[in-house]
Gaussian input, Z-matrix of N, CA and C with variables (Angstrom, degrees):
# hf/3-21g

backbone

0 1
 N
 C     1     B1
 C     2     B2     1     A1
 N     3     B3     2     A2     1     D1
 C     4     B4     3     A3     2     D2
 C     5     B5     4     A4     3     D3
 N     6     B6     5     A5     4     D4
 C     7     B7     6     A6     5     D5
 C     8     B8     7     A7     6     D6
 N     9     B9     8     A8     7     D7
 C    10    B10     9     A9     8     D8
 C    11    B11    10    A10     9     D9
 N    12    B12    11    A11    10    D10
 C    13    B13    12    A12    11    D11
 C    14    B14    13    A13    12    D12
 N    15    B15    14    A14    13    D13
 C    16    B16    15    A15    14    D14
 C    17    B17    16    A16    15    D15
 N    18    B18    17    A17    16    D16
 C    19    B19    18    A18    17    D17
 C    20    B20    19    A19    18    D18
 N    21    B21    20    A20    19    D19
 C    22    B22    21    A21    20    D20
 C    23    B23    22    A22    21    D21
 N    24    B24    23    A23    22    D22
 C    25    B25    24    A24    23    D23
 C    26    B26    25    A25    24    D24
 N    27    B27    26    A26    25    D25
 C    28    B28    27    A27    26    D26
 C    29    B29    28    A28    27    D27
 N    30    B30    29    A29    28    D28
 C    31    B31    30    A30    29    D29
 C    32    B32    31    A31    30    D30
 N    33    B33    32    A32    31    D31
 C    34    B34    33    A33    32    D32
 C    35    B35    34    A34    33    D33
 N    36    B36    35    A35    34    D34
 C    37    B37    36    A36    35    D35
 C    38    B38    37    A37    36    D36
 N    39    B39    38    A38    37    D37
 C    40    B40    39    A39    38    D38
 C    41    B41    40    A40    39    D39
 N    42    B42    41    A41    40    D40
 C    43    B43    42    A42    41    D41
 C    44    B44    43    A43    42    D42
 N    45    B45    44    A44    43    D43
 C    46    B46    45    A45    44    D44
 C    47    B47    46    A46    45    D45
 N    48    B48    47    A47    46    D46
 C    49    B49    48    A48    47    D47
 C    50    B50    49    A49    48    D48
 N    51    B51    50    A50    49    D49
 C    52    B52    51    A51    50    D50
 C    53    B53    52    A52    51    D51
 N    54    B54    53    A53    52    D52
 C    55    B55    54    A54    53    D53
 C    56    B56    55    A55    54    D54
 N    57    B57    56    A56    55    D55
 C    58    B58    57    A57    56    D56
 C    59    B59    58    A58    57    D57
 N    60    B60    59    A59    58    D58
 C    61    B61    60    A60    59    D59
 C    62    B62    61    A61    60    D60
 N    63    B63    62    A62    61    D61
 C    64    B64    63    A63    62    D62
 C    65    B65    64    A64    63    D63
 N    66    B66    65    A65    64    D64
 C    67    B67    66    A66    65    D65
 C    68    B68    67    A67    66    D66
 N    69    B69    68    A68    67    D67
 C    70    B70    69    A69    68    D68
 C    71    B71    70    A70    69    D69
 N    72    B72    71    A71    70    D70
 C    73    B73    72    A72    71    D71
 C    74    B74    73    A73    72    D72
 N    75    B75    74    A74    73    D73
 C    76    B76    75    A75    74    D74
 C    77    B77    76    A76    75    D75
 N    78    B78    77    A77    76    D76
 C    79    B79    78    A78    77    D77
 C    80    B80    79    A79    78    D78
 N    81    B81    80    A80    79    D79
 C    82    B82    81    A81    80    D80
 C    83    B83    82    A82    81    D81
 N    84    B84    83    A83    82    D82
 C    85    B85    84    A84    83    D83
 C    86    B86    85    A85    84    D84
 N    87    B87    86    A86    85    D85
 C    88    B88    87    A87    86    D86
 C    89    B89    88    A88    87    D87
 N    90    B90    89    A89    88    D88
 C    91    B91    90    A90    89    D89
 C    92    B92    91    A91    90    D90
 N    93    B93    92    A92    91    D91
 C    94    B94    93    A93    92    D92
 C    95    B95    94    A94    93    D93
 N    96    B96    95    A95    94    D94
 C    97    B97    96    A96    95    D95
 C    98    B98    97    A97    96    D96
 N    99    B99    98    A98    97    D97
 C   100   B100    99    A99    98    D98
 C   101   B101   100   A100    99    D99
 N   102   B102   101   A101   100   D100
 C   103   B103   102   A102   101   D101
 C   104   B104   103   A103   102   D102
 N   105   B105   104   A104   103   D103
 C   106   B106   105   A105   104   D104
 C   107   B107   106   A106   105   D105
 N   108   B108   107   A107   106   D106
 C   109   B109   108   A108   107   D107
 C   110   B110   109   A109   108   D108
 N   111   B111   110   A110   109   D109
 C   112   B112   111   A111   110   D110
 C   113   B113   112   A112   111   D111
 N   114   B114   113   A113   112   D112
 C   115   B115   114   A114   113   D113
 C   116   B116   115   A115   114   D114
 N   117   B117   116   A116   115   D115
 C   118   B118   117   A117   116   D116
 C   119   B119   118   A118   117   D117
 N   120   B120   119   A119   118   D118
 C   121   B121   120   A120   119   D119
 C   122   B122   121   A121   120   D120
 N   123   B123   122   A122   121   D121
 C   124   B124   123   A123   122   D122
 C   125   B125   124   A124   123   D123
 N   126   B126   125   A125   124   D124
 C   127   B127   126   A126   125   D125
 C   128   B128   127   A127   126   D126
 N   129   B129   128   A128   127   D127
 C   130   B130   129   A129   128   D128
 C   131   B131   130   A130   129   D129
 N   132   B132   131   A131   130   D130
 C   133   B133   132   A132   131   D131
 C   134   B134   133   A133   132   D132
 N   135   B135   134   A134   133   D133
 C   136   B136   135   A135   134   D134
 C   137   B137   136   A136   135   D135
 N   138   B138   137   A137   136   D136
 C   139   B139   138   A138   137   D137
 C   140   B140   139   A139   138   D138
 N   141   B141   140   A140   139   D139
 C   142   B142   141   A141   140   D140
 C   143   B143   142   A142   141   D141
 N   144   B144   143   A143   142   D142
 C   145   B145   144   A144   143   D143
 C   146   B146   145   A145   144   D144
 N   147   B147   146   A146   145   D145
 C   148   B148   147   A147   146   D146
 C   149   B149   148   A148   147   D147
 N   150   B150   149   A149   148   D148
 C   151   B151   150   A150   149   D149
 C   152   B152   151   A151   150   D150
 N   153   B153   152   A152   151   D151
 C   154   B154   153   A153   152   D152
 C   155   B155   154   A154   153   D153
 N   156   B156   155   A155   154   D154
 C   157   B157   156   A156   155   D155
 C   158   B158   157   A157   156   D156
 N   159   B159   158   A158   157   D157
 C   160   B160   159   A159   158   D158
 C   161   B161   160   A160   159   D159
 N   162   B162   161   A161   160   D160
 C   163   B163   162   A162   161   D161
 C   164   B164   163   A163   162   D162
 N   165   B165   164   A164   163   D163
 C   166   B166   165   A165   164   D164
 C   167   B167   166   A166   165   D165
 N   168   B168   167   A167   166   D166
 C   169   B169   168   A168   167   D167
 C   170   B170   169   A169   168   D168
 N   171   B171   170   A170   169   D169
 C   172   B172   171   A171   170   D170
 C   173   B173   172   A172   171   D171
 N   174   B174   173   A173   172   D172
 C   175   B175   174   A174   173   D173
 C   176   B176   175   A175   174   D174
 N   177   B177   176   A176   175   D175
 C   178   B178   177   A177   176   D176
 C   179   B179   178   A178   177   D177
 N   180   B180   179   A179   178   D178
 C   181   B181   180   A180   179   D179
 C   182   B182   181   A181   180   D180
 N   183   B183   182   A182   181   D181
 C   184   B184   183   A183   182   D182
 C   185   B185   184   A184   183   D183
 N   186   B186   185   A185   184   D184
 C   187   B187   186   A186   185   D185
 C   188   B188   187   A187   186   D186
 N   189   B189   188   A188   187   D187
 C   190   B190   189   A189   188   D188
 C   191   B191   190   A190   189   D189
 N   192   B192   191   A191   190   D190
 C   193   B193   192   A192   191   D191
 C   194   B194   193   A193   192   D192
 N   195   B195   194   A194   193   D193
 C   196   B196   195   A195   194   D194
 C   197   B197   196   A196   195   D195
 N   198   B198   197   A197   196   D196
 C   199   B199   198   A198   197   D197
 C   200   B200   199   A199   198   D198
 N   201   B201   200   A200   199   D199
 C   202   B202   201   A201   200   D200
 C   203   B203   202   A202   201   D201
 N   204   B204   203   A203   202   D202
 C   205   B205   204   A204   203   D203
 C   206   B206   205   A205   204   D204
 N   207   B207   206   A206   205   D205
 C   208   B208   207   A207   206   D206
 C   209   B209   208   A208   207   D207
 N   210   B210   209   A209   208   D208
 C   211   B211   210   A210   209   D209
 C   212   B212   211   A211   210   D210
 N   213   B213   212   A212   211   D211
 C   214   B214   213   A213   212   D212
 C   215   B215   214   A214   213   D213
 N   216   B216   215   A215   214   D214
 C   217   B217   216   A216   215   D215
 C   218   B218   217   A217   216   D216
 N   219   B219   218   A218   217   D217
 C   220   B220   219   A219   218   D218
 C   221   B221   220   A220   219   D219
 N   222   B222   221   A221   220   D220
 C   223   B223   222   A222   221   D221
 C   224   B224   223   A223   222   D222
 N   225   B225   224   A224   223   D223
 C   226   B226   225   A225   224   D224
 C   227   B227   226   A226   225   D225
 N   228   B228   227   A227   226   D226
 C   229   B229   228   A228   227   D227
 C   230   B230   229   A229   228   D228
 N   231   B231   230   A230   229   D229
 C   232   B232   231   A231   230   D230
 C   233   B233   232   A232   231   D231
 N   234   B234   233   A233   232   D232
 C   235   B235   234   A234   233   D233
 C   236   B236   235   A235   234   D234
 N   237   B237   236   A236   235   D235
 C   238   B238   237   A237   236   D236
 C   239   B239   238   A238   237   D237
 N   240   B240   239   A239   238   D238
 C   241   B241   240   A240   239   D239
 C   242   B242   241   A241   240   D240
 N   243   B243   242   A242   241   D241
 C   244   B244   243   A243   242   D242
 C   245   B245   244   A244   243   D243
 N   246   B246   245   A245   244   D244
 C   247   B247   246   A246   245   D245
 C   248   B248   247   A247   246   D246
 N   249   B249   248   A248   247   D247
 C   250   B250   249   A249   248   D248
 C   251   B251   250   A250   249   D249
 N   252   B252   251   A251   250   D250
 C   253   B253   252   A252   251   D251
 C   254   B254   253   A253   252   D252
 N   255   B255   254   A254   253   D253
 C   256   B256   255   A255   254   D254
 C   257   B257   256   A256   255   D255
 N   258   B258   257   A257   256   D256
 C   259   B259   258   A258   257   D257
 C   260   B260   259   A259   258   D258
 N   261   B261   260   A260   259   D259
 C   262   B262   261   A261   260   D260
 C   263   B263   262   A262   261   D261
 N   264   B264   263   A263   262   D262
 C   265   B265   264   A264   263   D263
 C   266   B266   265   A265   264   D264
 N   267   B267   266   A266   265   D265
 C   268   B268   267   A267   266   D266
 C   269   B269   268   A268   267   D267

   B1=1.4745
   B2=1.5679
   B3=1.2992
   B4=1.3875
   B5=1.6217
   B6=1.2523
   B7=1.4535
   B8=1.4277
   B9=1.3246
   B10=1.4484
   B11=1.6256
   B12=1.3837
   B13=1.5686
   B14=1.5186
   B15=1.2159
   B16=1.4884
   B17=1.5843
   B18=1.3833
   B19=1.5600
   B20=1.5202
   B21=1.2756
   B22=1.4850
   B23=1.4291
   B24=1.3156
   B25=1.4213
   B26=1.4768
   B27=1.2757
   B28=1.4961
   B29=1.5392
   B30=1.2833
   B31=1.4462
   B32=1.4167
   B33=1.3285
   B34=1.5300
   B35=1.4790
   B36=1.3872
   B37=1.4622
   B38=1.5518
   B39=1.3858
   B40=1.4102
   B41=1.5068
   B42=1.2727
   B43=1.4336
   B44=1.5049
   B45=1.4292
   B46=1.4899
   B47=1.5567
   B48=1.3776
   B49=1.4590
   B50=1.5469
   B51=1.3509
   B52=1.4051
   B53=1.5310
   B54=1.3532
   B55=1.4662
   B56=1.5454
   B57=1.2659
   B58=1.4271
   B59=1.5512
   B60=1.3177
   B61=1.4041
   B62=1.5192
   B63=1.4005
   B64=1.4124
   B65=1.5523
   B66=1.3881
   B67=1.3732
   B68=1.6113
   B69=1.3521
   B70=1.4636
   B71=1.5439
   B72=1.2858
   B73=1.4645
   B74=1.4832
   B75=1.3093
   B76=1.4489
   B77=1.4912
   B78=1.3267
   B79=1.3867
   B80=1.5809
   B81=1.3347
   B82=1.5260
   B83=1.5493
   B84=1.3260
   B85=1.4897
   B86=1.6015
   B87=1.3062
   B88=1.4216
   B89=1.5506
   B90=1.3968
   B91=1.4756
   B92=1.4617
   B93=1.3575
   B94=1.4816
   B95=1.5076
   B96=1.3716
   B97=1.3762
   B98=1.4991
   B99=1.2154
   B100=1.4564
   B101=1.5355
   B102=1.3182
   B103=1.4084
   B104=1.5122
   B105=1.2930
   B106=1.4150
   B107=1.5566
   B108=1.2589
   B109=1.5005
   B110=1.4686
   B111=1.3762
   B112=1.4534
   B113=1.5280
   B114=1.4222
   B115=1.4590
   B116=1.5607
   B117=1.2528
   B118=1.4669
   B119=1.4410
   B120=1.4129
   B121=1.4622
   B122=1.5505
   B123=1.4861
   B124=1.3762
   B125=1.6076
   B126=1.2734
   B127=1.4975
   B128=1.5146
   B129=1.3351
   B130=1.4863
   B131=1.4037
   B132=1.3702
   B133=1.4020
   B134=1.5723
   B135=1.2334
   B136=1.4932
   B137=1.4920
   B138=1.3120
   B139=1.4782
   B140=1.5153
   B141=1.3595
   B142=1.4410
   B143=1.6276
   B144=1.3072
   B145=1.5673
   B146=1.5082
   B147=1.2779
   B148=1.5714
   B149=1.5422
   B150=1.3660
   B151=1.3435
   B152=1.5387
   B153=1.3325
   B154=1.3793
   B155=1.5609
   B156=1.2331
   B157=1.3758
   B158=1.5711
   B159=1.3246
   B160=1.4833
   B161=1.5196
   B162=1.2181
   B163=1.5435
   B164=1.5170
   B165=1.3497
   B166=1.3499
   B167=1.5949
   B168=1.2990
   B169=1.3957
   B170=1.5839
   B171=1.3420
   B172=1.3872
   B173=1.4587
   B174=1.4153
   B175=1.4402
   B176=1.4768
   B177=1.3995
   B178=1.4470
   B179=1.4454
   B180=1.3903
   B181=1.4896
   B182=1.4311
   B183=1.3393
   B184=1.4147
   B185=1.5011
   B186=1.3162
   B187=1.4673
   B188=1.5457
   B189=1.2674
   B190=1.4744
   B191=1.4998
   B192=1.2908
   B193=1.5307
   B194=1.5745
   B195=1.2702
   B196=1.4717
   B197=1.4497
   B198=1.3774
   B199=1.4699
   B200=1.4799
   B201=1.3465
   B202=1.3468
   B203=1.5264
   B204=1.3330
   B205=1.3659
   B206=1.5109
   B207=1.4110
   B208=1.5268
   B209=1.5643
   B210=1.4299
   B211=1.3990
   B212=1.5784
   B213=1.3444
   B214=1.3480
   B215=1.5723
   B216=1.3090
   B217=1.4160
   B218=1.4844
   B219=1.2848
   B220=1.4684
   B221=1.4865
   B222=1.4293
   B223=1.4873
   B224=1.4085
   B225=1.3554
   B226=1.4059
   B227=1.4868
   B228=1.4044
   B229=1.4455
   B230=1.5368
   B231=1.3759
   B232=1.3912
   B233=1.5754
   B234=1.2774
   B235=1.4774
   B236=1.6267
   B237=1.2212
   B238=1.4660
   B239=1.4825
   B240=1.3579
   B241=1.3648
   B242=1.5487
   B243=1.3379
   B244=1.4602
   B245=1.5790
   B246=1.3907
   B247=1.3209
   B248=1.5627
   B249=1.4541
   B250=1.4141
   B251=1.5580
   B252=1.2693
   B253=1.5403
   B254=1.5243
   B255=1.4324
   B256=1.5279
   B257=1.4834
   B258=1.2466
   B259=1.4426
   B260=1.5244
   B261=1.2655
   B262=1.4016
   B263=1.4763
   B264=1.3138
   B265=1.5534
   B266=1.5984
   B267=1.3151
   B268=1.4206
   B269=1.4558
   A1=104.46
   A2=117.89
   A3=121.60
   A4=109.41
   A5=117.06
   A6=119.66
   A7=114.68
   A8=115.95
   A9=126.26
   A10=106.86
   A11=112.15
   A12=110.41
   A13=108.83
   A14=119.80
   A15=121.32
   A16=110.32
   A17=111.04
   A18=114.62
   A19=110.70
   A20=120.99
   A21=120.93
   A22=108.84
   A23=123.82
   A24=122.62
   A25=114.55
   A26=119.64
   A27=125.92
   A28=106.70
   A29=120.97
   A30=121.55
   A31=113.19
   A32=122.84
   A33=124.15
   A34=108.78
   A35=116.43
   A36=118.84
   A37=113.84
   A38=117.59
   A39=122.90
   A40=105.19
   A41=121.52
   A42=125.93
   A43=115.47
   A44=121.21
   A45=119.39
   A46=110.85
   A47=116.60
   A48=119.52
   A49=104.33
   A50=121.75
   A51=123.22
   A52=116.63
   A53=113.26
   A54=118.05
   A55=108.38
   A56=128.02
   A57=126.09
   A58=113.91
   A59=118.86
   A60=121.95
   A61=112.09
   A62=116.49
   A63=121.65
   A64=112.99
   A65=114.96
   A66=118.55
   A67=112.79
   A68=113.26
   A69=116.49
   A70=113.03
   A71=117.51
   A72=119.47
   A73=111.73
   A74=118.91
   A75=121.55
   A76=106.25
   A77=127.21
   A78=130.34
   A79=108.55
   A80=111.00
   A81=115.89
   A82=111.27
   A83=115.50
   A84=120.78
   A85=106.04
   A86=120.95
   A87=122.14
   A88=115.98
   A89=111.96
   A90=119.04
   A91=109.61
   A92=118.56
   A93=121.55
   A94=108.29
   A95=121.92
   A96=123.14
   A97=111.40
   A98=116.14
   A99=121.26
   A100=110.48
   A101=121.69
   A102=122.14
   A103=114.88
   A104=119.36
   A105=125.16
   A106=110.29
   A107=114.81
   A108=121.09
   A109=112.27
   A110=115.27
   A111=121.25
   A112=106.82
   A113=117.99
   A114=115.69
   A115=111.36
   A116=119.70
   A117=127.86
   A118=112.69
   A119=112.94
   A120=121.05
   A121=116.77
   A122=110.89
   A123=116.12
   A124=114.90
   A125=111.42
   A126=115.51
   A127=116.84
   A128=118.21
   A129=115.58
   A130=111.20
   A131=120.27
   A132=129.44
   A133=110.11
   A134=124.07
   A135=127.13
   A136=110.12
   A137=117.26
   A138=121.48
   A139=114.75
   A140=113.19
   A141=123.71
   A142=107.28
   A143=114.01
   A144=114.54
   A145=111.13
   A146=122.17
   A147=121.79
   A148=106.91
   A149=120.96
   A150=123.75
   A151=106.86
   A152=120.91
   A153=122.55
   A154=110.41
   A155=122.59
   A156=127.81
   A157=110.43
   A158=115.86
   A159=120.88
   A160=109.19
   A161=119.36
   A162=121.09
   A163=112.00
   A164=119.10
   A165=121.66
   A166=112.59
   A167=118.42
   A168=125.76
   A169=110.27
   A170=119.09
   A171=117.45
   A172=115.33
   A173=117.52
   A174=121.61
   A175=121.38
   A176=115.16
   A177=119.04
   A178=111.68
   A179=118.15
   A180=120.72
   A181=113.00
   A182=124.66
   A183=125.06
   A184=112.75
   A185=118.59
   A186=123.57
   A187=111.02
   A188=117.27
   A189=116.51
   A190=111.16
   A191=117.93
   A192=124.31
   A193=108.88
   A194=116.03
   A195=115.42
   A196=112.31
   A197=117.54
   A198=123.71
   A199=105.96
   A200=124.74
   A201=124.84
   A202=115.32
   A203=116.67
   A204=119.86
   A205=112.70
   A206=114.07
   A207=120.80
   A208=108.33
   A209=119.55
   A210=118.49
   A211=107.68
   A212=119.85
   A213=123.82
   A214=112.50
   A215=118.94
   A216=120.91
   A217=107.46
   A218=118.08
   A219=121.44
   A220=114.35
   A221=111.03
   A222=115.74
   A223=108.61
   A224=123.16
   A225=124.24
   A226=115.20
   A227=114.92
   A228=118.37
   A229=111.24
   A230=115.15
   A231=117.75
   A232=115.35
   A233=114.58
   A234=118.50
   A235=104.35
   A236=115.07
   A237=119.49
   A238=113.23
   A239=119.02
   A240=123.60
   A241=113.66
   A242=115.96
   A243=121.88
   A244=106.03
   A245=114.08
   A246=118.78
   A247=115.62
   A248=112.18
   A249=119.73
   A250=111.65
   A251=115.98
   A252=120.21
   A253=108.33
   A254=113.60
   A255=117.20
   A256=111.84
   A257=121.17
   A258=124.73
   A259=112.30
   A260=118.48
   A261=119.52
   A262=115.41
   A263=114.54
   A264=114.75
   A265=107.36
   A266=118.12
   A267=120.83
   A268=113.64
   D1=-33.14
   D2=-174.02
   D3=-74.55
   D4=-32.09
   D5=169.79
   D6=-61.63
   D7=-49.21
   D8=-177.01
   D9=-59.75
   D10=-48.83
   D11=-176.31
   D12=-71.56
   D13=-30.91
   D14=178.18
   D15=-61.65
   D16=-45.36
   D17=178.16
   D18=-65.21
   D19=-41.45
   D20=178.12
   D21=-66.32
   D22=-47.94
   D23=176.11
   D24=-56.62
   D25=-42.90
   D26=178.10
   D27=-61.16
   D28=-44.68
   D29=179.70
   D30=-73.06
   D31=-25.04
   D32=178.08
   D33=-86.23
   D34=-41.06
   D35=-175.52
   D36=-73.88
   D37=-26.27
   D38=-179.80
   D39=-108.17
   D40=30.67
   D41=-174.32
   D42=-47.74
   D43=-44.52
   D44=-176.13
   D45=-62.31
   D46=-25.48
   D47=-175.55
   D48=-76.37
   D49=-31.21
   D50=-173.72
   D51=-109.86
   D52=13.92
   D53=-170.87
   D54=-68.57
   D55=-15.30
   D56=-175.54
   D57=-76.58
   D58=-6.85
   D59=171.70
   D60=69.98
   D61=-114.79
   D62=-172.48
   D63=-72.72
   D64=-16.79
   D65=-177.71
   D66=-100.44
   D67=8.01
   D68=178.76
   D69=-95.41
   D70=110.85
   D71=-179.39
   D72=-64.31
   D73=-34.85
   D74=-175.80
   D75=-71.24
   D76=-42.36
   D77=175.31
   D78=-56.00
   D79=-53.93
   D80=-176.91
   D81=-58.16
   D82=-40.59
   D83=179.67
   D84=-64.05
   D85=-49.32
   D86=175.89
   D87=-51.29
   D88=-46.61
   D89=-178.06
   D90=-67.47
   D91=-39.96
   D92=-177.53
   D93=-67.20
   D94=-41.96
   D95=175.80
   D96=-59.78
   D97=-50.39
   D98=-174.00
   D99=-65.77
   D100=-38.44
   D101=168.82
   D102=-59.96
   D103=-36.75
   D104=174.94
   D105=-65.57
   D106=-49.99
   D107=-178.67
   D108=-59.35
   D109=-54.59
   D110=-175.10
   D111=-61.36
   D112=-42.13
   D113=-176.98
   D114=-66.77
   D115=-31.07
   D116=174.52
   D117=-63.11
   D118=-45.29
   D119=-178.85
   D120=-67.65
   D121=-54.52
   D122=-174.78
   D123=-112.16
   D124=3.55
   D125=-174.39
   D126=88.43
   D127=160.77
   D128=178.63
   D129=-72.93
   D130=135.53
   D131=178.32
   D132=-133.04
   D133=134.50
   D134=179.88
   D135=-52.29
   D136=-26.10
   D137=-179.64
   D138=-57.58
   D139=-27.50
   D140=-173.33
   D141=-75.28
   D142=-37.00
   D143=-174.64
   D144=-61.52
   D145=-47.16
   D146=-177.33
   D147=-66.11
   D148=-32.91
   D149=-179.27
   D150=-66.87
   D151=-49.01
   D152=-177.63
   D153=-67.12
   D154=-38.80
   D155=-176.66
   D156=-71.57
   D157=-41.36
   D158=-178.92
   D159=-71.50
   D160=-23.38
   D161=176.61
   D162=-69.58
   D163=-12.65
   D164=177.94
   D165=-83.89
   D166=-13.73
   D167=178.07
   D168=-82.29
   D169=122.48
   D170=177.82
   D171=-56.07
   D172=137.10
   D173=-176.86
   D174=84.16
   D175=-12.57
   D176=175.92
   D177=-75.95
   D178=-17.35
   D179=173.57
   D180=-56.07
   D181=-18.87
   D182=178.89
   D183=-69.24
   D184=-15.50
   D185=176.85
   D186=-99.99
   D187=129.54
   D188=-174.96
   D189=-79.10
   D190=77.50
   D191=-171.67
   D192=-68.18
   D193=-43.46
   D194=-179.56
   D195=-57.41
   D196=-46.55
   D197=-178.84
   D198=-61.67
   D199=-47.71
   D200=-178.61
   D201=-62.66
   D202=-35.34
   D203=-179.38
   D204=-68.81
   D205=-42.84
   D206=179.67
   D207=-67.62
   D208=-33.90
   D209=-177.49
   D210=-74.04
   D211=-30.72
   D212=175.75
   D213=-70.33
   D214=-33.59
   D215=177.06
   D216=-70.17
   D217=-43.32
   D218=-178.92
   D219=-61.63
   D220=-42.07
   D221=178.21
   D222=-62.40
   D223=-47.26
   D224=-178.50
   D225=-61.05
   D226=-37.64
   D227=-179.97
   D228=-66.77
   D229=-39.15
   D230=175.60
   D231=-63.96
   D232=-29.44
   D233=-177.89
   D234=-75.78
   D235=-38.61
   D236=177.67
   D237=-65.24
   D238=-39.60
   D239=174.34
   D240=-64.05
   D241=-39.08
   D242=-175.80
   D243=-69.19
   D244=-39.68
   D245=-176.45
   D246=-67.10
   D247=-39.49
   D248=174.63
   D249=-68.79
   D250=-32.93
   D251=177.29
   D252=-65.48
   D253=-41.30
   D254=-179.94
   D255=-67.32
   D256=-31.09
   D257=179.29
   D258=-72.06
   D259=-36.56
   D260=175.19
   D261=-78.44
   D262=-25.22
   D263=-179.07
   D264=-87.93
   D265=-18.95
   D266=-174.70
   D267=-108.07

């Protein structure tokens, strides 16, 4: 979660550098690196694909998509863990 928050804060705080959206190589490099780091930390999840693709649209960097994607993955993993625990207990 910290990596996703740091990436979103970087892209929001340094917004003038990344304002070009799809034509900003620096923004694309940050997103590519973050996608790789998050995939290695929590595994590949489909929630990362829309976050990566949406970051290519100018202005969408105002939405913390990496943080939302990681939060969604975390929420789903907790639901799966609770479901597995319920099956063992019941």
